[in-house]
C-alpha positions in Angstrom: 116.3 -44.6 121.6 115.7 -43.2 118.1 113.2 -44.8 115.8 116.0 -46.0 113.5 117.9 -47.6 116.4 114.8 -49.5 117.4 114.3 -50.7 113.9 117.9 -51.9 113.7 117.6 -53.7 117.0 114.4 -55.4 115.9 116.0 -56.5 112.7 119.0 -57.9 114.6 116.6 -59.7 116.9 114.8 -61.3 114.0 118.0 -62.3 112.2 119.5 -65.8 112.5 122.7 -65.4 114.6 126.1 -66.3 113.2 126.8 -68.9 115.9 125.1 -71.0 118.5 126.0 -73.8 120.9 123.3 -76.2 119.6 121.6 -75.9 116.3 118.3 -77.8 116.0 116.9 -78.4 112.5 113.2 -78.9 112.5 110.4 -77.6 114.8 108.2 -80.7 115.1 107.7 -82.5 118.4 111.3 -83.9 118.4 113.0 -80.6 117.6 110.8 -78.5 119.9 111.2 -80.8 122.8 114.9 -81.4 122.6 115.5 -77.6 122.2 113.3 -76.9 125.2 115.2 -79.4 127.4 118.6 -77.9 126.4 117.4 -74.3 126.9 116.1 -75.1 130.4 119.7 -76.2 131.2 121.0 -72.8 130.2 122.3 -73.8 126.8 122.1 -71.4 123.8 119.9 -73.1 121.2 118.8 -72.0 117.7 116.0 -73.8 116.0 115.4 -73.5 112.3 112.0 -74.7 111.0 111.2 -74.7 107.2 107.5 -74.3 107.7 105.3 -71.8 109.5 103.3 -73.1 112.5 100.6 -74.1 112.6 101.3 -76.5 109.7 99.5 -79.5 108.3 100.7 -82.9 109.6 99.0 -86.2 110.0 98.9 -87.8 113.4 95.8 -87.1 115.6 96.5 -89.5 118.4 99.3 -90.1 120.9 100.3 -92.6 123.6 99.8 -92.0 127.4 103.6 -91.4 127.8 103.1 -88.0 126.2 101.5 -86.5 129.3 104.5 -87.4 131.3 106.9 -85.9 128.8 104.9 -82.7 128.8 104.7 -82.5 132.6 108.5 -82.6 132.8 108.9 -79.4 130.8 105.9 -77.6 132.3 103.6 -77.9 129.3 100.9 -80.3 130.6 98.6 -77.7 131.9 98.6 -75.7 128.7 97.7 -78.8 126.7 94.8 -79.5 129.1 93.6 -75.9 128.7 93.2 -76.3 125.0 90.5 -78.9 125.5 92.0 -81.6 123.4 89.6 -84.6 123.3 90.4 -87.3 125.8 90.3 -90.9 124.6 89.3 -93.8 126.9 91.5 -96.3 125.0 90.9 -97.5 121.4 89.1 -100.3 119.7 90.8 -102.6 117.2 88.8 -104.9 114.9 91.5 -107.1 113.6 89.3 -110.2 112.9 85.7 -109.7 111.6 83.3 -112.0 113.4 85.1 -111.4 116.7 84.7 -108.5 119.1 87.2 -105.6 119.1 90.4 -106.5 121.0 91.1 -104.3 124.0 87.5 -103.3 124.1 85.9 -104.7 127.3 88.9 -104.1 129.4 87.6 -100.5 129.7 84.0 -101.5 130.4 84.2 -100.9 134.2 85.7 -97.4 133.7 83.3 -94.7 134.6 82.3 -92.5 131.6 83.8 -89.5 133.3 86.9 -87.4 132.9 88.1 -88.7 136.3 87.6 -92.3 135.2 89.3 -91.8 131.9 92.2 -90.1 133.5 92.4 -93.0 136.0 93.2 -95.3 133.1 95.3 -93.1 130.8 97.0 -90.7 133.2 97.9 -92.9 136.3 95.5 -91.2 138.7 93.4 -93.3 141.1 92.4 -96.4 139.2 89.1 -98.3 139.6 90.3 -101.9 140.0 93.2 -103.9 141.2 94.1 -104.7 137.6 94.0 -101.1 136.5 96.0 -100.2 139.6 98.8 -102.4 138.3 98.5 -100.7 134.8 98.4 -97.2 136.3 101.5 -97.8 138.4 103.4 -98.2 135.1 101.7 -95.3 133.4 100.2 -97.5 130.7 97.2 -99.3 129.5 97.3 -102.5 127.4 98.5 -100.9 124.2 95.3 -99.1 123.4 95.0 -96.3 126.0 95.4 -93.2 123.9 95.3 -89.8 125.7 94.1 -86.7 123.9 93.3 -86.8 120.3 94.5 -83.6 118.8 94.6 -81.3 115.9 98.3 -82.1 115.2 99.0 -78.6 113.8 97.7 -77.0 117.0 99.5 -79.4 119.3 102.8 -79.0 117.5 102.5 -75.2 117.6 102.1 -75.3 121.4 105.4 -77.1 121.6 107.4 -74.8 119.5 105.9 -71.7 121.2 106.8 -73.2 124.6 110.4 -73.7 123.3 110.5 -70.0 122.5 109.3 -69.2 126.0 112.2 -71.3 127.4 114.7 -69.1 125.5 115.1 -71.1 122.3 115.7 -68.7 119.3 113.2 -70.0 116.8 113.2 -69.0 113.1 110.3 -70.3 111.0 110.1 -70.4 107.2 113.9 -70.9 107.4 115.2 -74.0 105.6 118.6 -75.6 106.1 119.9 -76.4 102.7 123.5 -77.6 103.4 125.7 -78.7 106.2 129.5 -78.3 106.2 131.8 -80.7 108.0 135.2 -80.0 109.7 138.0 -79.7 107.1 135.6 -80.8 104.4 136.0 -84.4 105.6 133.8 -87.4 105.0 130.5 -86.8 106.8 130.4 -90.4 108.1 133.6 -89.6 110.1 133.7 -85.9 110.5 132.1 -83.3 112.8 129.5 -80.9 111.4 130.4 -77.3 112.1 128.0 -75.0 110.1 124.8 -75.0 108.2 123.6 -72.9 105.3 120.0 -71.6 105.4 117.6 -69.7 103.3 114.2 -68.1 104.3 111.0 -67.1 102.7 112.2 -63.6 102.2 115.0 -64.8 100.0 117.7 -64.2 102.6 120.5 -66.7 103.0 123.2 -67.2 105.6 125.5 -69.6 107.5 125.4 -70.4 111.1 128.2 -72.0 113.1 127.5 -74.4 115.9 129.1 -76.7 118.4 126.4 -79.3 118.3 123.8 -80.3 115.8 120.4 -82.1 116.3 118.7 -83.2 113.1 115.0 -83.2 113.7 114.1 -82.4 110.1 111.4 -85.1 109.8 111.3 -87.6 107.0 113.5 -85.3 104.9 116.3 -86.3 107.3 119.0 -84.1 105.8 121.8 -85.8 107.7 120.7 -89.3 107.0 119.6 -88.9 103.4 122.0 -86.3 102.0 125.2 -86.9 103.9 125.4 -90.1 105.8 123.2 -92.0 103.2 122.4 -94.6 105.9 118.6 -94.8 105.8 117.3 -98.4 105.4 113.7 -99.0 104.4 111.9 -102.0 105.9 110.7 -103.9 102.9 108.0 -105.7 104.9 106.4 -102.4 105.9 106.3 -100.2 102.8 102.9 -98.8 103.6 101.1 -95.8 102.1 98.2 -93.9 103.6 95.3 -91.7 102.4 93.3 -89.7 104.9 90.7 -87.0 105.0 88.3 -85.2 107.3 84.6 -85.7 107.8 81.6 -84.1 109.6 78.6 -85.7 111.2 80.3 -89.0 111.9 78.9 -90.9 114.9 81.0 -91.3 118.0 82.0 -94.9 118.8 79.8 -96.1 121.7 78.7 -92.5 122.4 77.9 -91.9 126.0 79.4 -95.2 127.1 82.7 -95.9 128.9 84.6 -95.9 125.5 82.9 -92.9 124.0 85.3 -91.0 121.8 87.7 -93.9 121.5 89.6 -94.1 118.2 88.4 -97.1 116.1 90.7 -99.2 113.9 89.4 -101.8 111.5 91.2 -104.3 109.3 89.9 -105.1 105.8 92.5 -105.8 103.1 94.3 -102.7 104.5 93.5 -101.1 107.8 91.6 -97.9 108.5 91.4 -95.5 111.4 88.6 -93.3 112.6 89.6 -90.6 115.2 87.2 -87.9 116.6 88.7 -84.5 116.9 87.9 -81.8 119.4 86.4 -79.4 116.8 83.7 -81.9 115.9 85.3 -83.3 112.8 86.6 -86.8 112.4 89.9 -87.9 110.8 89.4 -91.1 108.7 92.3 -92.8 106.9 93.2 -96.0 105.2 96.6 -97.7 105.2 97.9 -100.5 103.0 101.1 -101.9 101.6 102.4 -100.0 98.6 102.0 -103.0 96.3 98.4 -103.5 97.3 97.7 -99.8 96.7 99.3 -99.8 93.3 97.3 -102.9 92.3 94.0 -101.4 93.5 94.6 -98.1 91.7 95.3 -100.1 88.5 92.0 -101.9 88.9 90.4 -98.4 89.5 89.6 -95.8 90.4 93.1 -94.3 90.3 92.6 -90.8 91.6 93.6 -90.3 95.2 90.2 -89.0 96.4 88.3 -91.6 94.5 90.6 -94.4 95.6 90.3 -93.2 99.2 86.5 -93.2 99.2 86.4 -96.5 97.5 88.6 -98.2 100.0 86.6 -96.9 102.9 83.6 -98.9 101.5 85.5 -102.0 102.5 85.4 -101.2 106.2 81.8 -102.1 107.3 82.2 -100.9 110.9 83.6 -97.5 109.8 80.8 -97.2 107.3 78.3 -97.8 110.1 79.8 -94.9 112.1 79.8 -92.7 109.1 76.1 -93.6 108.5 73.7 -91.3 106.6 74.8 -88.2 108.4 78.6 -88.4 107.8 79.8 -86.1 105.1 83.3 -86.1 103.6 84.9 -82.6 103.5 85.6 -82.2 99.8 89.3 -82.0 98.7 90.5 -82.7 102.3 92.1 -85.9 101.3 95.9 -86.2 101.6 98.3 -89.0 100.8 101.5 -89.9 102.5 104.1 -92.6 102.2 104.2 -94.3 105.6 107.3 -96.3 104.7 109.0 -97.9 107.8 112.7 -97.2 108.0 115.7 -97.0 110.3 119.4 -96.2 110.0 122.8 -97.7 110.7 123.5 -95.0 113.2 121.6 -92.1 114.9 124.6 -90.1 116.1 128.1 -89.0 115.3 130.8 -86.6 116.4 128.7 -83.8 118.0 125.5 -84.6 116.3 122.3 -86.5 117.0 119.4 -87.7 114.8 115.9 -87.8 116.4 112.2 -88.2 115.5 111.4 -89.1 111.9 114.8 -87.8 110.8 116.2 -90.9 112.6 113.6 -93.6 112.1 109.9 -94.3 111.6 108.2 -97.5 112.7 104.6 -97.5 111.4 101.4 -95.4 111.8 99.7 -98.3 113.6 99.5 -97.6 117.4 100.6 -94.0 117.0 104.1 -94.5 118.4 105.6 -91.7 116.3 105.4 -88.8 118.9 106.5 -91.2 121.7 109.6 -92.2 119.8 110.2 -88.5 119.0 110.1 -87.6 122.7 112.4 -90.5 123.5 114.9 -89.4 121.0 114.7 -85.8 122.1 115.4 -86.6 125.7 118.2 -89.0 124.7 119.8 -86.3 122.5 119.6 -83.7 125.2 120.9 -85.9 127.9 123.8 -87.3 125.8 124.9 -83.9 124.6 124.9 -82.5 128.1 126.6 -85.6 129.4 129.4 -85.2 126.8 129.6 -81.4 127.4 130.1 -81.9 131.1 132.5 -84.8 130.8 130.1 -87.2 132.5 130.7 -89.6 129.6 132.9 -89.5 126.6 131.5 -88.3 123.3 131.9 -91.8 121.8 130.1 -93.3 124.8 127.4 -90.7 124.4 126.9 -91.6 120.8 126.7 -95.3 121.6 124.1 -94.5 124.3 121.9 -92.5 122.0 122.2 -95.1 119.2 121.2 -97.9 121.6 118.3 -95.9 123.1 116.7 -95.1 119.8 117.2 -98.6 118.5 115.7 -100.2 121.6 112.6 -98.0 121.6 111.7 -98.4 118.0 112.4 -102.1 118.0 109.9 -102.7 120.8 107.2 -100.9 118.9 108.2 -102.6 115.7 107.5 -106.0 117.4 104.1 -104.8 118.4 103.3 -103.7 114.8 104.6 -106.9 113.3 102.6 -109.0 115.7 99.4 -107.0 114.8 100.0 -107.4 111.1 100.4 -111.2 111.6 97.2 -111.2 113.6 95.4 -109.5 110.7 97.1 -111.6 108.1 97.8 -108.3 106.4 98.5 -108.4 102.7 102.1 -107.5 101.9 103.2 -106.7 105.5 105.4 -109.5 106.7 108.3 -110.0 109.1 111.5 -109.8 107.2 114.7 -110.7 109.1 116.7 -108.1 107.3 114.3 -105.4 108.6 115.4 -106.1 112.1 118.6 -104.7 113.7 119.9 -107.7 115.7 121.8 -105.6 118.2 118.8 -103.5 119.0 116.6 -106.6 119.1 118.9 -108.2 121.7 119.0 -105.1 123.8 115.3 -104.5 123.6 114.3 -108.0 124.6 117.1 -109.2 126.8 114.8 -110.4 129.5 112.7 -112.2 126.9 115.6 -114.3 125.7 114.1 -117.6 127.3 110.9 -116.9 125.2 112.5 -116.6 121.8 115.8 -118.4 122.3 115.5 -120.9 125.0 117.3 -121.2 128.4 120.5 -122.7 127.1 120.9 -121.2 123.6 123.6 -118.5 123.8 123.9 -117.7 120.1 124.0 -114.0 119.3 122.9 -114.0 115.6 119.1 -113.4 115.3 117.3 -116.1 113.3 113.9 -116.0 111.6 112.7 -118.7 114.0 113.6 -116.6 117.0 111.9 -113.5 115.4 108.8 -115.5 114.8 108.7 -116.8 118.4 108.9 -113.3 119.7 106.1 -112.1 117.3 103.9 -115.0 118.4 104.5 -114.1 122.1 103.6 -110.5 121.4 100.4 -111.4 119.5 98.8 -112.2 122.9 98.5 -108.4 123.3 95.5 -108.6 121.0 93.7 -111.4 122.7 90.1 -110.2 123.4 89.6 -110.4 127.1 87.0 -108.8 129.4 87.4 -106.7 132.5 85.5 -109.4 134.5 88.1 -111.9 133.4 90.9 -109.7 134.8 88.9 -109.3 138.1 88.3 -113.0 138.5 91.9 -114.0 137.6 93.3 -111.3 139.9 91.5 -112.9 142.9 93.1 -116.3 142.0 96.6 -115.4 140.9 96.9 -111.7 141.7 100.6 -111.6 142.3 101.3 -112.9 138.8 99.6 -109.8 137.2 102.5 -107.6 138.4 103.9 -105.9 135.3 107.3 -105.6 136.9 107.5 -109.3 137.6 109.5 -111.8 135.7 108.5 -112.8 132.1 106.5 -116.0 132.0 106.4 -118.1 128.8 104.1 -121.0 128.0 106.1 -123.5 130.1 106.2 -121.2 133.1 102.4 -120.7 132.9 101.8 -124.4 132.6 103.6 -124.9 135.9 101.4 -122.5 137.9 98.0 -122.8 136.2 95.4 -125.4 136.1 95.3 -126.8 132.5 91.6 -126.0 132.3 91.9 -122.4 133.5 91.6 -120.8 130.1 90.7 -117.4 131.6 93.9 -117.2 133.7 96.0 -118.3 130.7 94.5 -115.7 128.4 94.9 -112.9 131.0 98.5 -113.8 132.0 99.6 -114.3 128.4 98.4 -110.8 127.7 100.0 -109.3 130.8 103.3 -110.9 129.9 103.2 -109.7 126.3 102.5 -106.2 127.7 105.8 -106.3 129.5 107.7 -105.6 126.3 106.6 -101.9 126.6 107.0 -101.6 130.4 110.1 -99.4 129.9 108.4 -97.1 127.3 105.8 -95.5 129.4 107.3 -92.2 130.6 110.6 -90.3 130.8 111.0 -91.8 134.3 112.1 -95.0 132.6 115.3 -93.2 131.6 116.3 -93.2 135.2 115.8 -96.9 135.8 116.6 -98.7 132.5 120.4 -98.7 132.2 121.9 -98.4 128.7 125.5 -99.3 128.4 125.9 -98.9 132.2 124.4 -95.4 132.3 121.0 -93.9 133.2 119.6 -90.3 132.8 119.5 -87.9 135.7 116.1 -86.4 135.1 116.3 -83.2 137.0 116.0 -79.7 135.7 119.3 -77.9 136.1 121.1 -81.3 136.4 120.0 -83.1 133.3 122.7 -85.6 132.1 124.0 -89.1 132.4 125.2 -91.0 135.5 126.4 -94.5 136.1 123.7 -96.9 136.9 
């Protein structure tokens, strides 16, 4: 091979191809994971990412489900090898004067990696109660696995996609999408995309299928479908920066390294990172932020530092040794939004390109993984004729809607618990179809046994929020142990949902501990099908479940 031939072949290898089976726009968690799933099934995939990894992105915590998603594609061990900091849950101070919610439930966990893994990663638990939690791959809402440098974690995912055969092109932005016969995007099939890269090159790539994982830019939703809907009750903004010398929450104890969340006008987070720095951020409704900046100070950095002064517990952890890293502050609009649809003829929307719930509880990456698996399974199902394309679209729309609606309910109940300024439950922010599908087995709670109406009312929404608020009732590990001895079978997360009337029938009216524990367990059941990709094989959507096997990924009848 001559030198010139080698150069030509290298240039050809580095060039975006003219055609692919599946084009994925965006190399964040959603795009990288969906492309990995498809490539592992032998499908030709091209991924175009506008940035160069590693790139800055907020989001230093993730839910326990992430480990299960990583395990399915063979990436779990590589994450572990990076030494990301493990988190034994999280502490939420929603009401000052009371202890942190979810705090003492971890008090019996040994301060060891094995003990932490027992809670977060479904290994051998340390109590009957935790055994029930571990069987479902979850902890009561606050069991966060590794905190991470988001940039490093995202780079691991996109590099893994490359190893699986995905053709990845970074610093290559999709600028336009063309539809079949120039028809209306809302009704037509996308057939090609125009791109440009950092070198000034441009081109067009043809594809059979399109996955939009372009993040909040959401090129399909915002530029073509124009179907993004912002939730007026959750128009939040965030400012965050990085610190050194910040104390670890309960360092050396069973909750050492746990992220800390505190409410005071807005809410603030404090998340230790594995390089010794700490991410600290503040979140508030946009209207509150505007008012505070008008009152001064108005500059982002000055505003950020001023708001942190309102969080006494965080200030105590910062202490005298904590030092803000100058000019590290960033601002982001954490507006909550959804869309009228997340799919169409031969295309799927996933991750933040589809919807965003809220930064509280760090559900973003989980929702991204859910959408990625849904997109891959429905595309393959349609390709193989396991399901019609229209049925595949309906399945994907429903799955995305159900997942985000469940976490939306948790967020709304938390804000009600905090009496958070500006953040309220607005009926128009809720998609009634997704609500009904997400909480079908909770109908007796919010609607009553005999009410068969289908239109969601504000009263029903409020009932469901009140039911979910019990997730945040401060309870102790000892309470769970004692109650387990008395009514152990009622603590089963897979058991039927029990409302106030049901509990009254089986509990002594003076047994306040049992009532508190069981209320919390029953509230937790709203997330029982959002703990790992395995739930795709058991929770039927429109009569179909996912076959979660490498080489046979797709949809089958339930």
